[in-house]
py3Dmol code that shows the C-alpha trace and the ligand (Angstrom):
import py3Dmol

protein = """\
ATOM      1  CA  MET A   1      36.862 -39.128  53.146  1.00  0.00           C
ATOM      2  CA  ILE A   2      33.102 -38.982  53.690  1.00  0.00           C
ATOM      3  CA  ILE A   3      31.245 -41.021  51.045  1.00  0.00           C
ATOM      4  CA  LEU A   4      27.902 -39.513  50.002  1.00  0.00           C
ATOM      5  CA  LYS A   5      25.163 -41.977  49.033  1.00  0.00           C
ATOM      6  CA  SER A   6      22.652 -41.784  46.201  1.00  0.00           C
ATOM      7  CA  ARG A   7      18.934 -42.198  46.828  1.00  0.00           C
ATOM      8  CA  ARG A   8      19.191 -45.740  45.438  1.00  0.00           C
ATOM      9  CA  GLU A   9      21.978 -46.583  47.870  1.00  0.00           C
ATOM     10  CA  ILE A  10      19.998 -45.096  50.751  1.00  0.00           C
ATOM     11  CA  ASP A  11      17.036 -47.270  49.711  1.00  0.00           C
ATOM     12  CA  ILE A  12      19.226 -50.360  50.188  1.00  0.00           C
ATOM     13  CA  MET A  13      20.554 -49.064  53.498  1.00  0.00           C
ATOM     14  CA  ARG A  14      16.954 -48.571  54.648  1.00  0.00           C
ATOM     15  CA  LYS A  15      16.376 -52.303  54.045  1.00  0.00           C
ATOM     16  CA  ALA A  16      19.590 -53.320  55.830  1.00  0.00           C
ATOM     17  CA  ASN A  17      18.564 -51.177  58.798  1.00  0.00           C
ATOM     18  CA  LEU A  18      14.960 -52.373  58.786  1.00  0.00           C
ATOM     19  CA  ILE A  19      16.309 -55.886  59.315  1.00  0.00           C
ATOM     20  CA  VAL A  20      18.299 -54.545  62.280  1.00  0.00           C
ATOM     21  CA  ALA A  21      15.210 -52.824  63.697  1.00  0.00           C
ATOM     22  CA  ASN A  22      13.100 -55.955  63.240  1.00  0.00           C
ATOM     23  CA  THR A  23      15.756 -58.027  64.978  1.00  0.00           C
ATOM     24  CA  HIS A  24      15.735 -55.634  67.934  1.00  0.00           C
ATOM     25  CA  ALA A  25      11.947 -55.956  68.161  1.00  0.00           C
ATOM     26  CA  TYR A  26      12.203 -59.738  67.947  1.00  0.00           C
ATOM     27  CA  LEU A  27      14.807 -59.924  70.730  1.00  0.00           C
ATOM     28  CA  ALA A  28      12.844 -57.500  72.929  1.00  0.00           C
ATOM     29  CA  GLU A  29      10.060 -60.113  73.050  1.00  0.00           C
ATOM     30  CA  LYS A  30      12.536 -62.791  74.164  1.00  0.00           C
ATOM     31  CA  ILE A  31      14.303 -60.774  76.856  1.00  0.00           C
ATOM     32  CA  ALA A  32      13.305 -61.960  80.311  1.00  0.00           C
ATOM     33  CA  PRO A  33      14.984 -63.161  83.498  1.00  0.00           C
ATOM     34  CA  GLY A  34      16.564 -66.583  82.908  1.00  0.00           C
ATOM     35  CA  ILE A  35      17.570 -66.318  79.238  1.00  0.00           C
ATOM     36  CA  SER A  36      21.283 -66.418  78.384  1.00  0.00           C
ATOM     37  CA  THR A  37      23.015 -63.897  76.186  1.00  0.00           C
ATOM     38  CA  TYR A  38      24.172 -66.876  74.102  1.00  0.00           C
ATOM     39  CA  GLU A  39      20.559 -67.793  73.359  1.00  0.00           C
ATOM     40  CA  LEU A  40      19.695 -64.207  72.376  1.00  0.00           C
ATOM     41  CA  ASP A  41      22.669 -64.193  70.012  1.00  0.00           C
ATOM     42  CA  ARG A  42      21.639 -67.504  68.475  1.00  0.00           C
ATOM     43  CA  LEU A  43      18.062 -66.303  67.914  1.00  0.00           C
ATOM     44  CA  ALA A  44      19.287 -63.059  66.334  1.00  0.00           C
ATOM     45  CA  ASP A  45      21.749 -64.817  64.028  1.00  0.00           C
ATOM     46  CA  GLU A  46      18.999 -67.116  62.750  1.00  0.00           C
ATOM     47  CA  TYR A  47      16.487 -64.281  62.355  1.00  0.00           C
ATOM     48  CA  ILE A  48      18.893 -62.030  60.435  1.00  0.00           C
ATOM     49  CA  ARG A  49      19.832 -64.812  57.998  1.00  0.00           C
ATOM     50  CA  GLU A  50      16.155 -65.729  57.458  1.00  0.00           C
ATOM     51  CA  GLN A  51      15.651 -62.175  56.186  1.00  0.00           C
ATOM     52  CA  GLY A  52      18.424 -62.526  53.631  1.00  0.00           C
ATOM     53  CA  ALA A  53      21.081 -60.526  55.462  1.00  0.00           C
ATOM     54  CA  ILE A  54      24.364 -61.422  57.132  1.00  0.00           C
ATOM     55  CA  PRO A  55      25.107 -60.535  60.762  1.00  0.00           C
ATOM     56  CA  SER A  56      28.033 -58.233  60.064  1.00  0.00           C
ATOM     57  CA  PHE A  57      29.594 -58.275  63.534  1.00  0.00           C
ATOM     58  CA  LYS A  58      30.326 -62.008  63.320  1.00  0.00           C
ATOM     59  CA  GLY A  59      34.042 -62.339  62.674  1.00  0.00           C
ATOM     60  CA  TYR A  60      34.531 -58.561  62.511  1.00  0.00           C
ATOM     61  CA  ARG A  61      38.141 -58.185  63.687  1.00  0.00           C
ATOM     62  CA  GLY A  62      37.621 -61.631  65.182  1.00  0.00           C
ATOM     63  CA  PHE A  63      34.463 -60.883  67.206  1.00  0.00           C
ATOM     64  CA  PRO A  64      33.063 -64.359  67.979  1.00  0.00           C
ATOM     65  CA  ALA A  65      29.299 -63.678  67.899  1.00  0.00           C
ATOM     66  CA  SER A  66      26.573 -61.953  65.880  1.00  0.00           C
ATOM     67  CA  VAL A  67      25.319 -59.471  68.484  1.00  0.00           C
ATOM     68  CA  CYS A  68      27.236 -57.457  71.082  1.00  0.00           C
ATOM     69  CA  ILE A  69      25.378 -57.957  74.365  1.00  0.00           C
ATOM     70  CA  SER A  70      26.483 -55.909  77.366  1.00  0.00           C
ATOM     71  CA  ILE A  71      24.912 -56.106  80.838  1.00  0.00           C
ATOM     72  CA  ASN A  72      24.719 -53.384  83.533  1.00  0.00           C
ATOM     73  CA  ASN A  73      28.264 -51.948  84.000  1.00  0.00           C
ATOM     74  CA  GLU A  74      29.324 -53.278  80.589  1.00  0.00           C
ATOM     75  CA  VAL A  75      29.340 -50.430  78.072  1.00  0.00           C
ATOM     76  CA  VAL A  76      29.702 -52.134  74.665  1.00  0.00           C
ATOM     77  CA  HIS A  77      31.147 -55.188  72.885  1.00  0.00           C
ATOM     78  CA  GLY A  78      30.024 -57.796  75.436  1.00  0.00           C
ATOM     79  CA  ILE A  79      30.462 -61.351  74.146  1.00  0.00           C
ATOM     80  CA  PRO A  80      27.375 -63.595  74.336  1.00  0.00           C
ATOM     81  CA  ASP A  81      27.951 -66.613  76.561  1.00  0.00           C
ATOM     82  CA  GLN A  82      25.925 -69.544  77.884  1.00  0.00           C
ATOM     83  CA  SER A  83      26.932 -68.644  81.432  1.00  0.00           C
ATOM     84  CA  ARG A  84      25.612 -65.069  81.185  1.00  0.00           C
ATOM     85  CA  ILE A  85      22.011 -65.282  82.351  1.00  0.00           C
ATOM     86  CA  LEU A  86      19.785 -62.199  82.504  1.00  0.00           C
ATOM     87  CA  ASN A  87      18.381 -61.390  85.938  1.00  0.00           C
ATOM     88  CA  ASP A  88      15.412 -59.329  87.067  1.00  0.00           C
ATOM     89  CA  GLY A  89      16.616 -55.724  87.461  1.00  0.00           C
ATOM     90  CA  ASP A  90      19.392 -55.911  84.858  1.00  0.00           C
ATOM     91  CA  ILE A  91      19.737 -53.575  81.927  1.00  0.00           C
ATOM     92  CA  VAL A  92      21.022 -55.159  78.735  1.00  0.00           C
ATOM     93  CA  SER A  93      22.511 -53.360  75.741  1.00  0.00           C
ATOM     94  CA  LEU A  94      22.178 -55.029  72.344  1.00  0.00           C
ATOM     95  CA  ASP A  95      24.150 -53.799  69.346  1.00  0.00           C
ATOM     96  CA  ILE A  96      23.157 -55.384  66.033  1.00  0.00           C
ATOM     97  CA  GLY A  97      24.690 -55.031  62.567  1.00  0.00           C
ATOM     98  CA  THR A  98      23.641 -56.449  59.205  1.00  0.00           C
ATOM     99  CA  LEU A  99      25.068 -56.588  55.719  1.00  0.00           C
ATOM    100  CA  PHE A 100      22.399 -56.579  52.986  1.00  0.00           C
ATOM    101  CA  GLU A 101      23.025 -56.213  49.254  1.00  0.00           C
ATOM    102  CA  GLY A 102      26.450 -54.739  49.957  1.00  0.00           C
ATOM    103  CA  PHE A 103      25.371 -52.161  52.539  1.00  0.00           C
ATOM    104  CA  ASN A 104      25.424 -52.089  56.325  1.00  0.00           C
ATOM    105  CA  GLY A 105      22.781 -51.540  58.957  1.00  0.00           C
ATOM    106  CA  ASP A 106      23.718 -50.783  62.568  1.00  0.00           C
ATOM    107  CA  ALA A 107      21.645 -49.917  65.630  1.00  0.00           C
ATOM    108  CA  ALA A 108      21.758 -50.433  69.377  1.00  0.00           C
ATOM    109  CA  ARG A 109      19.373 -50.138  72.275  1.00  0.00           C
ATOM    110  CA  THR A 110      19.362 -50.877  75.982  1.00  0.00           C
ATOM    111  CA  VAL A 111      16.445 -52.830  77.400  1.00  0.00           C
ATOM    112  CA  ALA A 112      15.152 -53.376  80.936  1.00  0.00           C
ATOM    113  CA  VAL A 113      14.978 -56.934  82.266  1.00  0.00           C
ATOM    114  CA  GLY A 114      11.912 -57.145  84.504  1.00  0.00           C
ATOM    115  CA  GLU A 115      11.672 -54.394  87.124  1.00  0.00           C
ATOM    116  CA  ILE A 116      14.643 -52.008  87.143  1.00  0.00           C
ATOM    117  CA  SER A 117      15.721 -49.291  89.585  1.00  0.00           C
ATOM    118  CA  TYR A 118      14.700 -45.654  89.264  1.00  0.00           C
ATOM    119  CA  GLU A 119      18.308 -44.759  88.393  1.00  0.00           C
ATOM    120  CA  ALA A 120      18.472 -47.393  85.639  1.00  0.00           C
ATOM    121  CA  GLU A 121      15.129 -46.243  84.247  1.00  0.00           C
ATOM    122  CA  LYS A 122      16.374 -42.651  84.176  1.00  0.00           C
ATOM    123  CA  LEU A 123      19.604 -43.758  82.464  1.00  0.00           C
ATOM    124  CA  LEU A 124      17.691 -45.465  79.642  1.00  0.00           C
ATOM    125  CA  THR A 125      15.420 -42.463  79.124  1.00  0.00           C
ATOM    126  CA  VAL A 126      18.257 -39.922  79.187  1.00  0.00           C
ATOM    127  CA  THR A 127      20.454 -41.939  76.822  1.00  0.00           C
ATOM    128  CA  GLU A 128      17.706 -42.510  74.258  1.00  0.00           C
ATOM    129  CA  THR A 129      16.610 -38.878  74.479  1.00  0.00           C
ATOM    130  CA  SER A 130      20.214 -37.695  74.042  1.00  0.00           C
ATOM    131  CA  LEU A 131      20.345 -39.622  70.766  1.00  0.00           C
ATOM    132  CA  LEU A 132      17.186 -37.842  69.589  1.00  0.00           C
ATOM    133  CA  LYS A 133      18.662 -34.476  70.660  1.00  0.00           C
ATOM    134  CA  GLY A 134      21.693 -35.252  68.500  1.00  0.00           C
ATOM    135  CA  LEU A 135      19.557 -36.338  65.556  1.00  0.00           C
ATOM    136  CA  GLU A 136      17.681 -33.025  65.636  1.00  0.00           C
ATOM    137  CA  LYS A 137      20.965 -31.362  64.667  1.00  0.00           C
ATOM    138  CA  ALA A 138      21.611 -33.701  61.714  1.00  0.00           C
ATOM    139  CA  ILE A 139      20.506 -31.102  59.198  1.00  0.00           C
ATOM    140  CA  ILE A 140      22.112 -29.981  55.938  1.00  0.00           C
ATOM    141  CA  GLY A 141      24.410 -27.027  56.603  1.00  0.00           C
ATOM    142  CA  ASN A 142      24.986 -27.765  60.286  1.00  0.00           C
ATOM    143  CA  ARG A 143      28.398 -28.947  61.484  1.00  0.00           C
ATOM    144  CA  LEU A 144      29.065 -32.492  62.643  1.00  0.00           C
ATOM    145  CA  PHE A 145      29.931 -31.428  66.178  1.00  0.00           C
ATOM    146  CA  ASP A 146      26.550 -29.734  66.528  1.00  0.00           C
ATOM    147  CA  ILE A 147      25.291 -33.321  66.923  1.00  0.00           C
ATOM    148  CA  SER A 148      28.061 -34.199  69.394  1.00  0.00           C
ATOM    149  CA  HIS A 149      27.498 -31.098  71.487  1.00  0.00           C
ATOM    150  CA  ALA A 150      23.716 -31.544  71.700  1.00  0.00           C
ATOM    151  CA  ILE A 151      24.196 -35.082  73.046  1.00  0.00           C
ATOM    152  CA  GLN A 152      26.794 -34.068  75.638  1.00  0.00           C
ATOM    153  CA  LYS A 153      24.813 -31.067  76.806  1.00  0.00           C
ATOM    154  CA  TYR A 154      21.656 -33.081  77.392  1.00  0.00           C
ATOM    155  CA  VAL A 155      23.446 -35.952  79.154  1.00  0.00           C
ATOM    156  CA  GLU A 156      25.440 -33.704  81.469  1.00  0.00           C
ATOM    157  CA  ALA A 157      22.381 -31.567  82.292  1.00  0.00           C
ATOM    158  CA  ASN A 158      20.948 -34.828  83.621  1.00  0.00           C
ATOM    159  CA  GLU A 159      24.084 -35.490  85.696  1.00  0.00           C
ATOM    160  CA  PHE A 160      25.293 -38.500  83.746  1.00  0.00           C
ATOM    161  CA  SER A 161      28.503 -38.778  81.712  1.00  0.00           C
ATOM    162  CA  VAL A 162      29.309 -39.457  78.059  1.00  0.00           C
ATOM    163  CA  VAL A 163      31.870 -42.128  77.165  1.00  0.00           C
ATOM    164  CA  ARG A 164      34.832 -40.578  75.324  1.00  0.00           C
ATOM    165  CA  ASP A 165      36.774 -43.625  74.127  1.00  0.00           C
ATOM    166  CA  TYR A 166      34.124 -44.941  71.699  1.00  0.00           C
ATOM    167  CA  VAL A 167      32.293 -42.871  69.109  1.00  0.00           C
ATOM    168  CA  GLY A 168      29.783 -43.034  66.282  1.00  0.00           C
ATOM    169  CA  HIS A 169      30.750 -43.310  62.639  1.00  0.00           C
ATOM    170  CA  GLY A 170      29.833 -42.957  59.008  1.00  0.00           C
ATOM    171  CA  ILE A 171      28.234 -46.113  57.598  1.00  0.00           C
ATOM    172  CA  GLY A 172      27.708 -47.526  54.105  1.00  0.00           C
ATOM    173  CA  ARG A 173      29.449 -50.275  52.166  1.00  0.00           C
ATOM    174  CA  LYS A 174      31.734 -50.429  55.175  1.00  0.00           C
ATOM    175  CA  MET A 175      30.372 -50.615  58.701  1.00  0.00           C
ATOM    176  CA  HIS A 176      32.817 -47.953  59.870  1.00  0.00           C
ATOM    177  CA  GLU A 177      33.371 -45.089  57.446  1.00  0.00           C
ATOM    178  CA  ASP A 178      34.424 -41.503  57.967  1.00  0.00           C
ATOM    179  CA  PRO A 179      33.619 -39.368  59.825  1.00  0.00           C
ATOM    180  CA  GLN A 180      34.085 -40.369  63.450  1.00  0.00           C
ATOM    181  CA  ILE A 181      31.228 -38.890  65.489  1.00  0.00           C
ATOM    182  CA  PRO A 182      32.093 -38.171  69.127  1.00  0.00           C
ATOM    183  CA  ASN A 183      29.224 -37.784  71.574  1.00  0.00           C
ATOM    184  CA  PHE A 184      30.911 -34.720  73.084  1.00  0.00           C
ATOM    185  CA  GLY A 185      32.645 -31.593  71.896  1.00  0.00           C
ATOM    186  CA  PRO A 186      32.118 -27.960  70.943  1.00  0.00           C
ATOM    187  CA  ALA A 187      29.277 -26.984  68.591  1.00  0.00           C
ATOM    188  CA  GLY A 188      30.182 -25.351  65.290  1.00  0.00           C
ATOM    189  CA  ARG A 189      33.177 -27.583  64.495  1.00  0.00           C
ATOM    190  CA  GLY A 190      33.770 -30.463  62.135  1.00  0.00           C
ATOM    191  CA  PRO A 191      32.611 -31.165  58.580  1.00  0.00           C
ATOM    192  CA  ILE A 192      29.528 -29.425  57.201  1.00  0.00           C
ATOM    193  CA  LEU A 193      26.624 -31.879  56.960  1.00  0.00           C
ATOM    194  CA  LYS A 194      25.529 -32.648  53.406  1.00  0.00           C
ATOM    195  CA  GLU A 195      22.680 -34.472  51.707  1.00  0.00           C
ATOM    196  CA  GLY A 196      23.543 -38.141  51.227  1.00  0.00           C
ATOM    197  CA  MET A 197      25.686 -38.531  54.333  1.00  0.00           C
ATOM    198  CA  THR A 198      24.795 -41.694  56.237  1.00  0.00           C
ATOM    199  CA  LEU A 199      25.777 -41.737  59.883  1.00  0.00           C
ATOM    200  CA  ALA A 200      25.553 -44.116  62.840  1.00  0.00           C
ATOM    201  CA  ILE A 201      25.097 -41.970  65.922  1.00  0.00           C
ATOM    202  CA  GLU A 202      25.508 -43.853  69.180  1.00  0.00           C
ATOM    203  CA  PRO A 203      25.765 -42.215  72.598  1.00  0.00           C
ATOM    204  CA  MET A 204      27.113 -44.426  75.395  1.00  0.00           C
ATOM    205  CA  VAL A 205      26.148 -42.928  78.751  1.00  0.00           C
ATOM    206  CA  ASN A 206      27.293 -43.832  82.278  1.00  0.00           C
ATOM    207  CA  THR A 207      25.724 -43.012  85.637  1.00  0.00           C
ATOM    208  CA  GLY A 208      29.213 -42.475  87.110  1.00  0.00           C
ATOM    209  CA  THR A 209      32.549 -41.584  85.557  1.00  0.00           C
ATOM    210  CA  HIS A 210      32.970 -41.407  81.773  1.00  0.00           C
ATOM    211  CA  LYS A 211      36.090 -43.557  82.102  1.00  0.00           C
ATOM    212  CA  VAL A 212      36.041 -47.106  80.787  1.00  0.00           C
ATOM    213  CA  LYS A 213      38.367 -50.080  80.497  1.00  0.00           C
ATOM    214  CA  VAL A 214      38.556 -53.259  78.424  1.00  0.00           C
ATOM    215  CA  LEU A 215      38.380 -56.693  80.075  1.00  0.00           C
ATOM    216  CA  ASP A 216      41.000 -59.401  79.505  1.00  0.00           C
ATOM    217  CA  ASP A 217      38.752 -61.018  76.857  1.00  0.00           C
ATOM    218  CA  GLY A 218      39.962 -58.174  74.633  1.00  0.00           C
ATOM    219  CA  TRP A 219      36.412 -57.025  73.825  1.00  0.00           C
ATOM    220  CA  THR A 220      34.118 -56.242  76.737  1.00  0.00           C
ATOM    221  CA  VAL A 221      34.230 -52.558  77.677  1.00  0.00           C
ATOM    222  CA  ILE A 222      33.162 -51.775  81.269  1.00  0.00           C
ATOM    223  CA  THR A 223      32.816 -48.588  83.282  1.00  0.00           C
ATOM    224  CA  SER A 224      35.950 -48.118  85.354  1.00  0.00           C
ATOM    225  CA  ASP A 225      33.936 -47.368  88.527  1.00  0.00           C
ATOM    226  CA  GLY A 226      31.355 -50.149  88.121  1.00  0.00           C
ATOM    227  CA  SER A 227      28.517 -47.714  87.397  1.00  0.00           C
ATOM    228  CA  LEU A 228      25.688 -48.546  84.982  1.00  0.00           C
ATOM    229  CA  SER A 229      25.968 -47.818  81.271  1.00  0.00           C
ATOM    230  CA  ALA A 230      23.445 -47.547  78.425  1.00  0.00           C
ATOM    231  CA  HIS A 231      23.792 -47.355  74.642  1.00  0.00           C
ATOM    232  CA  PHE A 232      21.363 -46.218  71.974  1.00  0.00           C
ATOM    233  CA  GLU A 233      22.254 -46.026  68.277  1.00  0.00           C
ATOM    234  CA  HIS A 234      20.459 -45.211  65.050  1.00  0.00           C
ATOM    235  CA  SER A 235      21.732 -45.185  61.494  1.00  0.00           C
ATOM    236  CA  ILE A 236      20.430 -42.129  59.675  1.00  0.00           C
ATOM    237  CA  ALA A 237      20.577 -40.451  56.288  1.00  0.00           C
ATOM    238  CA  ILE A 238      20.825 -36.697  55.912  1.00  0.00           C
ATOM    239  CA  THR A 239      18.186 -35.620  53.401  1.00  0.00           C
ATOM    240  CA  ASP A 240      16.677 -32.369  52.189  1.00  0.00           C
ATOM    241  CA  GLN A 241      13.667 -33.283  54.356  1.00  0.00           C
ATOM    242  CA  GLY A 242      15.886 -33.479  57.480  1.00  0.00           C
ATOM    243  CA  PRO A 243      17.384 -36.552  59.136  1.00  0.00           C
ATOM    244  CA  GLU A 244      15.785 -39.859  58.139  1.00  0.00           C
ATOM    245  CA  ILE A 245      16.148 -42.575  60.776  1.00  0.00           C
ATOM    246  CA  LEU A 246      16.857 -45.688  58.726  1.00  0.00           C
ATOM    247  CA  SER A 247      16.944 -48.105  61.660  1.00  0.00           C
ATOM    248  CA  ARG A 248      13.401 -47.454  62.861  1.00  0.00           C
ATOM    249  CA  PRO A 249      10.704 -50.084  62.234  1.00  0.00           C
TER     250      PRO A 249
END
"""
ligand_1 = """\
1
MG
Mg 27.887 -48.468 65.435
"""
view = py3Dmol.view(width=600, height=400)
view.addModel(protein, "pdb")
view.setStyle({"model": 0}, {"cartoon": {"style": "trace"}})
view.addModel(ligand_1, "xyz")
view.setStyle({"model": 1}, {"stick": {}})
view.zoomTo()
view.show()
């Protein structure tokens, strides 16, 4: 069941997501060769709590940290660790969630560490742009899969692939609500988009195959061919003015 939110509830979600956006901006300043993913997680945890929110990923189904940090061929759900040091040329995906006054914020982005390759640069640009292409379809009266299709079409036109095994989601009092939002599929299918829907749309894009696997730690998802992967996510509200990106500073 898709839970529609009132304007008042969306106001709270805007605050929860602003904290997420601010945390992304804060971490972006800290990202450099030599820093560990553990340290980034620690800084984010502290920063989120200082703003009166709770890092919602911590303990979620047993996840041991506050931020999912995934490097290069890691797609999502990487576990921060003191031994994981960022190197010049890496790309690093950060997925951050907050709980604030009973509502969730959720957004992800992939950041360059120092100088990155042309292919990595293109991957970041295509993935972020694919998210925006999807958001353009998040309009009252459209169908959910219009978003999915727009993302897939853009990614594949740029000769990259869309991960199938992980998808976006509704968001609200729970981090994961209905509907599931694949980043692929035929336009014109799925629920009709309505005012008050709040959605976390999050394409995960690989330079090689779309296939992924989970490491023995039970969390870290990697590309099955070792290719690079990027992840961009915004939480949005569907309004009569069009899509409002809640997780934008
Ligand atoms: Mg999400």
